[in-house]
C-alpha atoms as a printed R data frame, in Angstrom:
    type eleno elety resid chain resno       x       y       z
1   ATOM     1    CA   UNK     A     1 -53.480 -33.683   3.483
2   ATOM     2    CA   UNK     A     2 -50.365 -34.114   1.220
3   ATOM     3    CA   UNK     A     3 -50.070 -30.358   1.058
4   ATOM     4    CA   UNK     A     4 -50.039 -30.123   4.753
5   ATOM     5    CA   UNK     A     5 -47.463 -32.853   5.218
6   ATOM     6    CA   UNK     A     6 -45.292 -31.257   2.548
7   ATOM     7    CA   UNK     A     7 -45.637 -27.863   4.497
8   ATOM     8    CA   UNK     A     8 -44.730 -29.439   7.708
9   ATOM     9    CA   UNK     A     9 -41.543 -31.027   6.254
10  ATOM    10    CA   UNK     A    10 -40.560 -27.837   4.630
11  ATOM    11    CA   UNK     A    11 -40.918 -26.068   7.984
12  ATOM    12    CA   UNK     A    12 -38.897 -28.820   9.855
13  ATOM    13    CA   UNK     A    13 -36.178 -28.714   7.136
14  ATOM    14    CA   UNK     A    14 -35.866 -24.908   7.460
15  ATOM    15    CA   UNK     A    15 -35.657 -25.232  11.217
16  ATOM    16    CA   UNK     A    16 -33.035 -27.678  10.947
17  ATOM    17    CA   UNK     A    17 -30.992 -25.686   8.566
18  ATOM    18    CA   UNK     A    18 -31.326 -22.634  10.656
19  ATOM    19    CA   UNK     A    19 -30.211 -24.578  13.676
20  ATOM    20    CA   UNK     A    20 -27.231 -25.887  11.822
21  ATOM    21    CA   UNK     A    21 -26.366 -22.306  10.736
22  ATOM    22    CA   UNK     A    22 -26.790 -21.095  14.175
23  ATOM    23    CA   UNK     A    23 -24.307 -23.724  15.713
24  ATOM    24    CA   UNK     A    24 -21.636 -22.623  12.966
25  ATOM    25    CA   UNK     A    25 -22.029 -19.004  13.957
26  ATOM    26    CA   UNK     A    26 -21.791 -19.896  17.720
27  ATOM    27    CA   UNK     A    27 -18.492 -21.957  17.056
28  ATOM    28    CA   UNK     A    28 -17.070 -18.912  15.257
29  ATOM    29    CA   UNK     A    29 -18.162 -16.617  17.959
30  ATOM    30    CA   UNK     A    30 -16.566 -18.967  20.562
31  ATOM    31    CA   UNK     A    31 -13.186 -18.863  18.800
32  ATOM    32    CA   UNK     A    32 -13.348 -15.010  18.753
33  ATOM    33    CA   UNK     A    33 -14.358 -15.021  22.461
34  ATOM    34    CA   UNK     A    34 -11.586 -17.251  23.369
35  ATOM    35    CA   UNK     A    35  -9.127 -14.710  22.043
36  ATOM    36    CA   UNK     A    36  -7.963 -12.278  24.818
37  ATOM    37    CA   UNK     A    37  -7.539  -9.578  22.116
38  ATOM    38    CA   UNK     A    38 -10.841  -9.931  20.460
39  ATOM    39    CA   UNK     A    39 -12.419  -6.598  19.824
40  ATOM    40    CA   UNK     A    40  -9.116  -4.679  20.041
41  ATOM    41    CA   UNK     A    41  -8.412  -2.142  17.366
42  ATOM    42    CA   UNK     A    42  -5.172  -2.119  15.771
43  ATOM    43    CA   UNK     A    43  -3.368  -0.311  12.971
44  ATOM    44    CA   UNK     A    44  -0.270  -0.697  10.650
45  ATOM    45    CA   UNK     A    45   1.364   2.594   9.819
46  ATOM    46    CA   UNK     A    46   4.215   2.551   7.287
47  ATOM    47    CA   UNK     A    47   6.344   5.513   6.439
48  ATOM    48    CA   UNK     A    48   7.124   4.473   3.109
49  ATOM    49    CA   UNK     A    49   4.984   3.928  -0.058
50  ATOM    50    CA   UNK     A    50   2.979   0.651  -0.356
51  ATOM    51    CA   UNK     A    51   5.247  -1.384  -2.534
52  ATOM    52    CA   UNK     A    52   4.629  -5.052  -3.310
53  ATOM    53    CA   UNK     A    53   6.389  -6.344  -0.178
54  ATOM    54    CA   UNK     A    54   4.639  -4.090   1.970
55  ATOM    55    CA   UNK     A    55   1.267  -4.888   0.460
56  ATOM    56    CA   UNK     A    56   2.001  -8.541   1.165
57  ATOM    57    CA   UNK     A    57   3.161  -7.614   4.781
58  ATOM    58    CA   UNK     A    58  -0.119  -5.674   5.314
59  ATOM    59    CA   UNK     A    59  -2.274  -8.660   4.038
60  ATOM    60    CA   UNK     A    60  -0.640 -11.022   6.279
61  ATOM    61    CA   UNK     A    61  -0.709  -8.811   9.274
62  ATOM    62    CA   UNK     A    62  -4.617  -8.091   8.410
63  ATOM    63    CA   UNK     A    63  -5.285 -11.834   8.209
64  ATOM    64    CA   UNK     A    64  -3.655 -12.503  11.681
65  ATOM    65    CA   UNK     A    65  -5.334  -9.601  13.247
66  ATOM    66    CA   UNK     A    66  -8.787 -10.551  11.985
67  ATOM    67    CA   UNK     A    67  -8.091 -14.204  12.786
68  ATOM    68    CA   UNK     A    68  -7.564 -13.217  16.370
69  ATOM    69    CA   UNK     A    69 -10.749 -11.086  16.485
70  ATOM    70    CA   UNK     A    70  -9.184  -7.720  16.145
71  ATOM    71    CA   UNK     A    71 -10.287  -4.635  13.969
72  ATOM    72    CA   UNK     A    72  -7.408  -3.728  11.516
73  ATOM    73    CA   UNK     A    73  -6.434  -0.537   9.534
74  ATOM    74    CA   UNK     A    74  -3.536   0.266   7.450
75  ATOM    75    CA   UNK     A    75  -1.983   3.592   6.533
76  ATOM    76    CA   UNK     A    76   0.826   4.350   4.095
77  ATOM    77    CA   UNK     A    77   2.618   7.579   4.413
78  ATOM    78    CA   UNK     A    78   4.372   7.903   1.092
79  ATOM    79    CA   UNK     A    79   7.779   8.481   2.587
80  ATOM    80    CA   UNK     A    80   6.565  11.488   4.619
81  ATOM    81    CA   UNK     A    81   8.041  11.704   8.231
82  ATOM    82    CA   UNK     A    82   5.384  14.316   9.022
83  ATOM    83    CA   UNK     A    83   2.590  12.232   7.688
84  ATOM    84    CA   UNK     A    84   3.823   9.284   9.703
85  ATOM    85    CA   UNK     A    85   3.854  11.179  12.825
86  ATOM    86    CA   UNK     A    86   0.522  12.759  12.325
87  ATOM    87    CA   UNK     A    87  -1.064   9.481  11.424
88  ATOM    88    CA   UNK     A    88   0.424   7.858  14.761
89  ATOM    89    CA   UNK     A    89  -0.796  10.633  16.820
90  ATOM    90    CA   UNK     A    90  -4.127  10.597  15.306
91  ATOM    91    CA   UNK     A    91  -4.575   6.781  15.748
92  ATOM    92    CA   UNK     A    92  -3.567   7.044  19.283
93  ATOM    93    CA   UNK     A    93  -6.072  10.021  19.869
94  ATOM    94    CA   UNK     A    94  -8.860   7.930  18.274
95  ATOM    95    CA   UNK     A    95  -8.365   5.197  20.777
96  ATOM    96    CA   UNK     A    96  -6.583   2.414  19.001
97  ATOM    97    CA   UNK     A    97  -5.395  -0.303  21.373
98  ATOM    98    CA   UNK     A    98  -2.243  -1.207  19.487
99  ATOM    99    CA   UNK     A    99  -0.210   0.258  16.685
100 ATOM   100    CA   UNK     A   100   2.450  -1.736  14.445
101 ATOM   101    CA   UNK     A   101   4.611   0.933  13.159
102 ATOM   102    CA   UNK     A   102   7.259   0.580  10.283
103 ATOM   103    CA   UNK     A   103  10.304   2.623   9.373
104 ATOM   104    CA   UNK     A   104   9.944   5.536  11.630
105 ATOM   105    CA   UNK     A   105  13.046   7.917  11.267
106 ATOM   106    CA   UNK     A   106  15.829   7.633  13.431
107 ATOM   107    CA   UNK     A   107  16.090  11.327  13.918
108 ATOM   108    CA   UNK     A   108  12.664  11.712  15.540
109 ATOM   109    CA   UNK     A   109  11.182   8.166  16.367
110 ATOM   110    CA   UNK     A   110  12.554   8.017  19.911
111 ATOM   111    CA   UNK     A   111  11.399  11.477  21.332
112 ATOM   112    CA   UNK     A   112   8.205  11.316  19.414
113 ATOM   113    CA   UNK     A   113   7.090   7.897  20.633
114 ATOM   114    CA   UNK     A   114   8.443   8.777  24.192
115 ATOM   115    CA   UNK     A   115   6.063  11.719  24.344
116 ATOM   116    CA   UNK     A   116   3.195   9.655  22.817
117 ATOM   117    CA   UNK     A   117   3.370   7.037  25.427
118 ATOM   118    CA   UNK     A   118   3.560   9.547  28.283
119 ATOM   119    CA   UNK     A   119   0.120  10.834  26.942
120 ATOM   120    CA   UNK     A   120  -1.292   7.358  26.165
121 ATOM   121    CA   UNK     A   121   0.247   4.889  28.626
122 ATOM   122    CA   UNK     A   122  -2.001   2.116  27.788
123 ATOM   123    CA   UNK     A   123  -1.230   2.124  24.009
124 ATOM   124    CA   UNK     A   124   0.736  -0.888  22.857
125 ATOM   125    CA   UNK     A   125   3.331  -0.386  20.199
126 ATOM   126    CA   UNK     A   126   5.619  -2.623  18.109
127 ATOM   127    CA   UNK     A   127   8.046  -1.277  15.677
128 ATOM   128    CA   UNK     A   128   9.881  -2.444  12.563
129 ATOM   129    CA   UNK     A   129  13.161  -1.161  11.240
130 ATOM   130    CA   UNK     A   130  12.694   1.754  13.635
131 ATOM   131    CA   UNK     A   131  15.911   2.620  15.532
132 ATOM   132    CA   UNK     A   132  15.672   4.608  18.751
133 ATOM   133    CA   UNK     A   133  18.345   7.157  19.323
134 ATOM   134    CA   UNK     A   134  18.455  10.218  21.507
135 ATOM   135    CA   UNK     A   135  19.670  13.748  20.816
136 ATOM   136    CA   UNK     A   136  23.318  12.634  21.574
137 ATOM   137    CA   UNK     A   137  23.117   9.733  19.059
138 ATOM   138    CA   UNK     A   138  23.100   7.044  21.653
139 ATOM   139    CA   UNK     A   139  20.840   4.061  21.065
140 ATOM   140    CA   UNK     A   140  17.824   3.825  23.392
141 ATOM   141    CA   UNK     A   141  14.938   1.562  24.170
142 ATOM   142    CA   UNK     A   142  11.272   2.318  25.211
143 ATOM   143    CA   UNK     A   143   9.764   0.355  28.081
144 ATOM   144    CA   UNK     A   144   6.972  -1.926  26.793
145 ATOM   145    CA   UNK     A   145   7.903  -1.222  22.992
146 ATOM   146    CA   UNK     A   146   9.099  -4.204  21.215
147 ATOM   147    CA   UNK     A   147  11.524  -3.542  18.138
148 ATOM   148    CA   UNK     A   148  12.055  -5.959  15.266
149 ATOM   149    CA   UNK     A   149  14.294  -5.911  12.314
150 ATOM   150    CA   UNK     A   150  15.533  -8.085   9.590
151 ATOM   151    CA   UNK     A   151  18.815  -9.837  10.404
152 ATOM   152    CA   UNK     A   152  20.620  -7.241   8.272
153 ATOM   153    CA   UNK     A   153  24.065  -8.520   9.049
154 ATOM   154    CA   UNK     A   154  22.953 -11.956   7.972
155 ATOM   155    CA   UNK     A   155  21.440 -10.485   4.756
156 ATOM   156    CA   UNK     A   156  24.948  -9.054   3.954
157 ATOM   157    CA   UNK     A   157  26.896 -12.323   4.938
158 ATOM   158    CA   UNK     A   158  24.588 -14.741   3.094
159 ATOM   159    CA   UNK     A   159  25.201 -12.776  -0.241
160 ATOM   160    CA   UNK     A   160  28.900 -12.768   0.338
161 ATOM   161    CA   UNK     A   161  28.937 -16.433   1.064
162 ATOM   162    CA   UNK     A   162  26.989 -17.092  -2.133
163 ATOM   163    CA   UNK     A   163  29.495 -15.039  -4.126
164 ATOM   164    CA   UNK     A   164  32.494 -16.968  -2.563
165 ATOM   165    CA   UNK     A   165  30.936 -20.447  -2.468
166 ATOM   166    CA   UNK     A   166  28.744 -20.475  -5.594
167 ATOM   167    CA   UNK     A   167  30.397 -17.992  -7.940
168 ATOM   168    CA   UNK     A   168  33.944 -18.150  -7.243
169 ATOM   169    CA   UNK     A   169  34.642 -21.425  -5.309
170 ATOM   170    CA   UNK     A   170  38.132 -21.780  -6.880
171 ATOM   171    CA   UNK     A   171  39.292 -18.549  -5.792
172 ATOM   172    CA   UNK     A   172  37.741 -18.978  -2.218
173 ATOM   173    CA   UNK     A   173  39.340 -22.426  -1.805
174 ATOM   174    CA   UNK     A   174  42.781 -21.012  -2.928
175 ATOM   175    CA   UNK     A   175  42.582 -18.230  -0.310
176 ATOM   176    CA   UNK     A   176  42.474 -15.701  -3.066
177 ATOM   177    CA   UNK     A   177  40.363 -12.482  -1.997
178 ATOM   178    CA   UNK     A   178  37.369 -11.874  -4.235
179 ATOM   179    CA   UNK     A   179  37.235  -8.296  -5.621
180 ATOM   180    CA   UNK     A   180  34.017  -6.624  -4.714
181 ATOM   181    CA   UNK     A   181  32.541  -3.443  -5.985
182 ATOM   182    CA   UNK     A   182  30.532  -2.272  -2.967
183 ATOM   183    CA   UNK     A   183  27.347  -0.210  -3.229
184 ATOM   184    CA   UNK     A   184  26.477   1.271   0.105
185 ATOM   185    CA   UNK     A   185  25.502   4.679   1.656
186 ATOM   186    CA   UNK     A   186  26.826   5.357   5.014
187 ATOM   187    CA   UNK     A   187  27.589   5.604   7.730
188 ATOM   188    CA   UNK     A   188  24.658   7.079   9.531
189 ATOM   189    CA   UNK     A   189  22.426   7.373   6.575
190 ATOM   190    CA   UNK     A   190  19.983   4.458   7.433
191 ATOM   191    CA   UNK     A   191  20.286   2.085  10.346
192 ATOM   192    CA   UNK     A   192  19.553  -1.061   8.201
193 ATOM   193    CA   UNK     A   193  22.434  -0.165   5.908
194 ATOM   194    CA   UNK     A   194  24.791   0.340   8.827
195 ATOM   195    CA   UNK     A   195  23.707  -3.139  10.194
196 ATOM   196    CA   UNK     A   196  24.449  -4.662   6.746
197 ATOM   197    CA   UNK     A   197  27.872  -3.070   6.806
198 ATOM   198    CA   UNK     A   198  28.548  -5.024   9.853
199 ATOM   199    CA   UNK     A   199  28.072  -8.269   8.045
200 ATOM   200    CA   UNK     A   200  30.126  -7.038   5.033
201 ATOM   201    CA   UNK     A   201  32.843  -5.928   7.236
202 ATOM   202    CA   UNK     A   202  33.216  -9.385   8.878
203 ATOM   203    CA   UNK     A   203  34.157 -10.804   5.403
204 ATOM   204    CA   UNK     A   204  36.326  -7.817   4.575
205 ATOM   205    CA   UNK     A   205  38.271  -7.953   7.785
206 ATOM   206    CA   UNK     A   206  39.424 -11.541   7.284
207 ATOM   207    CA   UNK     A   207  40.561 -10.895   3.653
208 ATOM   208    CA   UNK     A   208  38.018 -13.256   2.299
209 ATOM   209    CA   UNK     A   209  36.950 -10.341   0.018
210 ATOM   210    CA   UNK     A   210  38.550  -7.052  -0.999
211 ATOM   211    CA   UNK     A   211  36.604  -4.022  -1.690
212 ATOM   212    CA   UNK     A   212  37.659  -2.448  -5.132
213 ATOM   213    CA   UNK     A   213  35.548   0.679  -4.444
214 ATOM   214    CA   UNK     A   214  32.608   1.866  -2.581
215 ATOM   215    CA   UNK     A   215  29.931   3.900  -4.661
216 ATOM   216    CA   UNK     A   216  26.522   5.069  -3.808
217 ATOM   217    CA   UNK     A   217  23.712   7.090  -5.547
218 ATOM   218    CA   UNK     A   218  24.661  10.674  -6.217
219 ATOM   219    CA   UNK     A   219  20.978  11.922  -5.992
220 ATOM   220    CA   UNK     A   220  19.158  10.314  -3.044
221 ATOM   221    CA   UNK     A   221  15.852  11.857  -4.308
222 ATOM   222    CA   UNK     A   222  16.325   9.663  -7.559
223 ATOM   223    CA   UNK     A   223  18.583   6.798  -6.361
224 ATOM   224    CA   UNK     A   224  17.864   4.326  -9.139
225 ATOM   225    CA   UNK     A   225  18.624   6.643 -12.143
226 ATOM   226    CA   UNK     A   226  21.694   8.117 -10.274
227 ATOM   227    CA   UNK     A   227  22.838   4.736  -9.423
228 ATOM   228    CA   UNK     A   228  22.895   3.845 -13.102
229 ATOM   229    CA   UNK     A   229  25.005   6.852 -13.928
230 ATOM   230    CA   UNK     A   230  27.533   6.351 -11.175
231 ATOM   231    CA   UNK     A   231  28.036   2.716 -11.803
232 ATOM   232    CA   UNK     A   232  28.504   3.201 -15.434
233 ATOM   233    CA   UNK     A   233  31.119   5.954 -14.696
234 ATOM   234    CA   UNK     A   234  32.846   3.625 -12.208
235 ATOM   235    CA   UNK     A   235  33.048   0.585 -14.301
236 ATOM   236    CA   UNK     A   236  34.572   2.515 -17.035
237 ATOM   237    CA   UNK     A   237  37.753   2.983 -14.960
238 ATOM   238    CA   UNK     A   238  38.285  -0.826 -14.595
239 ATOM   239    CA   UNK     A   239  39.652  -3.476 -16.943
240 ATOM   240    CA   UNK     A   240  37.814  -6.937 -17.387
241 ATOM   241    CA   UNK     A   241  38.632  -9.257 -14.500
242 ATOM   242    CA   UNK     A   242  39.375  -6.411 -12.045
243 ATOM   243    CA   UNK     A   243  35.854  -6.671 -10.338
244 ATOM   244    CA   UNK     A   244  34.600 -10.043  -9.498
245 ATOM   245    CA   UNK     A   245  31.093  -9.164  -8.346
246 ATOM   246    CA   UNK     A   246  29.053  -6.260  -7.205
247 ATOM   247    CA   UNK     A   247  27.431  -6.238  -3.813
248 ATOM   248    CA   UNK     A   248  24.504  -3.849  -3.046
249 ATOM   249    CA   UNK     A   249  23.146  -2.966   0.406
250 ATOM   250    CA   UNK     A   250  19.689  -2.260  -1.142
251 ATOM   251    CA   UNK     A   251  17.804  -3.539  -4.087
252 ATOM   252    CA   UNK     A   252  16.588  -0.180  -5.389
253 ATOM   253    CA   UNK     A   253  20.191   0.688  -5.885
254 ATOM   254    CA   UNK     A   254  20.763  -2.750  -7.569
255 ATOM   255    CA   UNK     A   255  18.037  -1.778 -10.188
256 ATOM   256    CA   UNK     A   256  20.185   1.039 -11.182
257 ATOM   257    CA   UNK     A   257  23.470  -1.002 -11.310
258 ATOM   258    CA   UNK     A   258  21.483  -3.608 -13.329
259 ATOM   259    CA   UNK     A   259  20.815  -0.908 -15.861
260 ATOM   260    CA   UNK     A   260  24.419   0.032 -16.135
261 ATOM   261    CA   UNK     A   261  25.656  -3.549 -16.403
262 ATOM   262    CA   UNK     A   262  23.104  -4.464 -19.120
263 ATOM   263    CA   UNK     A   263  23.373  -1.216 -21.197
264 ATOM   264    CA   UNK     A   264  27.164  -1.445 -21.032
265 ATOM   265    CA   UNK     A   265  27.404  -5.138 -21.764
266 ATOM   266    CA   UNK     A   266  29.344  -6.025 -18.675
267 ATOM   267    CA   UNK     A   267  29.586  -9.465 -17.448
268 ATOM   268    CA   UNK     A   268  29.838  -8.958 -13.579
269 ATOM   269    CA   UNK     A   269  27.650 -10.707 -11.358
270 ATOM   270    CA   UNK     A   270  25.421  -8.629  -9.085
271 ATOM   271    CA   UNK     A   271  23.834  -9.520  -5.765
272 ATOM   272    CA   UNK     A   272  21.691  -7.415  -3.431
273 ATOM   273    CA   UNK     A   273  19.750  -7.259  -0.096
274 ATOM   274    CA   UNK     A   274  16.005  -6.975  -0.255
275 ATOM   275    CA   UNK     A   275  13.645  -8.055  -2.892
276 ATOM   276    CA   UNK     A   276  10.591  -7.173  -4.890
277 ATOM   277    CA   UNK     A   277   8.675  -8.175  -8.030
278 ATOM   278    CA   UNK     A   278  10.795  -5.716 -10.173
279 ATOM   279    CA   UNK     A   279  13.960  -7.532  -8.907
280 ATOM   280    CA   UNK     A   280  12.626 -10.931  -9.704
281 ATOM   281    CA   UNK     A   281  11.628  -9.956 -13.318
282 ATOM   282    CA   UNK     A   282  15.118  -8.666 -13.901
283 ATOM   283    CA   UNK     A   283  16.749 -11.685 -12.296
284 ATOM   284    CA   UNK     A   284  14.730 -14.133 -14.422
285 ATOM   285    CA   UNK     A   285  15.679 -12.262 -17.724
286 ATOM   286    CA   UNK     A   286  17.855 -14.543 -19.959
287 ATOM   287    CA   UNK     A   287  21.499 -13.682 -19.467
288 ATOM   288    CA   UNK     A   288  20.855 -11.436 -16.451
289 ATOM   289    CA   UNK     A   289  23.961 -10.373 -14.492
290 ATOM   290    CA   UNK     A   290  21.589 -10.248 -11.162
291 ATOM   291    CA   UNK     A   291  22.332 -13.372  -9.521
292 ATOM   292    CA   UNK     A   292  20.860 -13.481  -6.125
293 ATOM   293    CA   UNK     A   293  18.784 -11.472  -3.497
294 ATOM   294    CA   UNK     A   294  18.886 -11.891   0.228
295 ATOM   295    CA   UNK     A   295  15.580 -11.329   1.998
296 ATOM   296    CA   UNK     A   296  13.255 -12.351   4.842
297 ATOM   297    CA   UNK     A   297   9.756 -13.773   4.160
298 ATOM   298    CA   UNK     A   298   7.588 -10.704   3.790
299 ATOM   299    CA   UNK     A   299   4.377 -12.510   4.306
300 ATOM   300    CA   UNK     A   300   5.743 -13.825   7.550
301 ATOM   301    CA   UNK     A   301   7.080 -10.536   8.590
302 ATOM   302    CA   UNK     A   302   3.559  -9.194   8.627
303 ATOM   303    CA   UNK     A   303   2.221 -12.019  10.596
304 ATOM   304    CA   UNK     A   304   5.136 -11.898  12.982
305 ATOM   305    CA   UNK     A   305   4.558  -8.181  13.799
306 ATOM   306    CA   UNK     A   306   0.868  -8.783  14.359
307 ATOM   307    CA   UNK     A   307   1.546 -11.781  16.547
308 ATOM   308    CA   UNK     A   308   3.914  -9.766  18.607
309 ATOM   309    CA   UNK     A   309   1.444  -6.855  19.056
310 ATOM   310    CA   UNK     A   310  -1.212  -9.449  19.996
311 ATOM   311    CA   UNK     A   311   1.014 -10.893  22.881
312 ATOM   312    CA   UNK     A   312   1.759  -7.404  24.046
313 ATOM   313    CA   UNK     A   313  -2.031  -6.690  24.183
314 ATOM   314    CA   UNK     A   314  -2.686  -9.894  26.015
315 ATOM   315    CA   UNK     A   315   0.118  -9.434  28.553
316 ATOM   316    CA   UNK     A   316   2.061 -12.480  27.355
317 ATOM   317    CA   UNK     A   317   5.258 -10.647  26.841
318 ATOM   318    CA   UNK     A   318   7.308 -13.663  27.930
319 ATOM   319    CA   UNK     A   319   6.124 -15.489  24.784
320 ATOM   320    CA   UNK     A   320   7.632 -12.760  22.633
321 ATOM   321    CA   UNK     A   321  10.946 -14.686  21.486
322 ATOM   322    CA   UNK     A   322  13.826 -13.602  19.423
323 ATOM   323    CA   UNK     A   323  14.040 -15.883  16.256
324 ATOM   324    CA   UNK     A   324  17.801 -15.608  16.354
325 ATOM   325    CA   UNK     A   325  18.530 -16.294  20.059
326 ATOM   326    CA   UNK     A   326  15.477 -18.303  21.032
327 ATOM   327    CA   UNK     A   327  15.089 -16.082  24.116
328 ATOM   328    CA   UNK     A   328  12.466 -13.685  25.366
329 ATOM   329    CA   UNK     A   329  13.423 -10.196  24.240
330 ATOM   330    CA   UNK     A   330  12.191  -6.710  23.331
331 ATOM   331    CA   UNK     A   331  14.765  -6.649  20.391
332 ATOM   332    CA   UNK     A   332  13.942  -9.244  17.690
333 ATOM   333    CA   UNK     A   333  15.525 -10.068  14.459
334 ATOM   334    CA   UNK     A   334  14.172 -12.011  11.389
335 ATOM   335    CA   UNK     A   335  16.108 -14.796   9.717
336 ATOM   336    CA   UNK     A   336  17.073 -14.346   6.065
337 ATOM   337    CA   UNK     A   337  17.348 -16.450   2.999
338 ATOM   338    CA   UNK     A   338  19.220 -16.241  -0.331
339 ATOM   339    CA   UNK     A   339  16.907 -16.294  -3.531
340 ATOM   340    CA   UNK     A   340  18.977 -17.188  -6.495
341 ATOM   341    CA   UNK     A   341  18.358 -16.596 -10.213
342 ATOM   342    CA   UNK     A   342  17.600 -20.293 -10.697
343 ATOM   343    CA   UNK     A   343  14.753 -20.236  -8.146
344 ATOM   344    CA   UNK     A   344  13.023 -17.435  -9.809
345 ATOM   345    CA   UNK     A   345  13.647 -18.704 -13.561
346 ATOM   346    CA   UNK     A   346  10.189 -20.306 -13.770
347 ATOM   347    CA   UNK     A   347   7.278 -18.356 -15.148
348 ATOM   348    CA   UNK     A   348   4.924 -16.579 -12.639
349 ATOM   349    CA   UNK     A   349   7.311 -16.199  -9.751
350 ATOM   350    CA   UNK     A   350   6.638 -13.111  -7.689
351 ATOM   351    CA   UNK     A   351   7.167 -12.135  -3.887
352 ATOM   352    CA   UNK     A   352   3.605 -13.515  -3.265
353 ATOM   353    CA   UNK     A   353   4.553 -17.110  -4.285
354 ATOM   354    CA   UNK     A   354   8.371 -17.321  -3.512
355 ATOM   355    CA   UNK     A   355   7.550 -19.918  -0.937
356 ATOM   356    CA   UNK     A   356   7.004 -22.453  -3.692
357 ATOM   357    CA   UNK     A   357  10.700 -22.237  -4.848
358 ATOM   358    CA   UNK     A   358  12.721 -20.796  -2.166
359 ATOM   359    CA   UNK     A   359  13.261 -23.881   0.147
360 ATOM   360    CA   UNK     A   360  13.062 -24.780   3.685
361 ATOM   361    CA   UNK     A   361  14.768 -21.864   5.321
362 ATOM   362    CA   UNK     A   362  12.276 -19.493   3.619
363 ATOM   363    CA   UNK     A   363   9.116 -21.237   4.799
364 ATOM   364    CA   UNK     A   364  10.549 -22.343   8.253
365 ATOM   365    CA   UNK     A   365   7.799 -21.086  10.809
366 ATOM   366    CA   UNK     A   366   9.529 -22.561  13.906
367 ATOM   367    CA   UNK     A   367  10.362 -19.200  15.290
368 ATOM   368    CA   UNK     A   368   6.895 -17.503  15.188
369 ATOM   369    CA   UNK     A   369   6.090 -16.181  18.461
370 ATOM   370    CA   UNK     A   370   2.825 -17.744  20.075
371 ATOM   371    CA   UNK     A   371   0.960 -18.547  23.225
372 ATOM   372    CA   UNK     A   372  -1.466 -21.459  23.884
373 ATOM   373    CA   UNK     A   373  -4.655 -19.533  23.132
374 ATOM   374    CA   UNK     A   374  -3.018 -18.213  19.940
375 ATOM   375    CA   UNK     A   375  -1.817 -21.483  18.741
376 ATOM   376    CA   UNK     A   376  -5.275 -22.901  19.231
377 ATOM   377    CA   UNK     A   377  -6.904 -19.908  17.108
378 ATOM   378    CA   UNK     A   378  -4.282 -19.794  14.427
379 ATOM   379    CA   UNK     A   379  -3.872 -23.525  14.074
380 ATOM   380    CA   UNK     A   380  -0.093 -23.629  14.843
């Protein structure tokens, strides 16, 4: 009798546990069902190699896609324009519903995607750092395609503001122009660099700064090493005090500048746009001349792009809001933050945990695009 009762109790407990598990599964399925994009197949396709910031990007994009019930794939094309186009075309042919495309080349992105959308009119596309220009060099748009970028002019201006207000406040207050060695490639080499030049020019035109000289890598296939050589040769021409700071349009070039400064024993502050773990390591080195980077939040960038793609797929295009203007738009820009040497001086700081030291502007999420159904699922 006791064995019979024990067996019955065991069966009842097992049934109860099964019922609980079934309830949990149903709740999960319900949240997926509530998503109008559940079951959609999406891909992130980056023209560049998978550096740490783009791995961070892809991870946050994947987490967002899967939370919304979508299938996610990522493809990195190692800097090959041909591979990027081939991968995009293959994904379209294989029936992907949406593509998040990064760093398509200005020389081909517009006609390529224009033809692609004619062949696959139901395909939804969002692009990052991909400028559309026609054969005459005129900026174009593609109907239904949302483009977004870092706020590149802001990246440049925040760095110059840091130089003026934090490094040379006495000169700034006295109205004495701050002497800048400018590291830039352009015009026309890369759209983000041209956009950063616009922010730089705003300071230059008001005589807040003066450009001592503009330099760039002599070998674009090996920019870091050639930037070290060019910087070393340039600095040798100037006396101490003739250059107040070095401004770099791109952190890869800044790595070469850093080498020239440290190997040559120069005491000249360096600031740069963009960030990666190698930058943080150099900034945190004792006595480092690398004082600041300006960057967007790369974890948020991936989530942002996937949210925009999901809103396109669900038809909620009016919910796609430009963070800089607060208005619905198909042209979006992401806000930037200055990351200083002091912020990254603690042990263990990397791109993945910058949010622990970078302050409120870096962790602000108020500009994330959303709709009611998305906010309910993602717990906004």
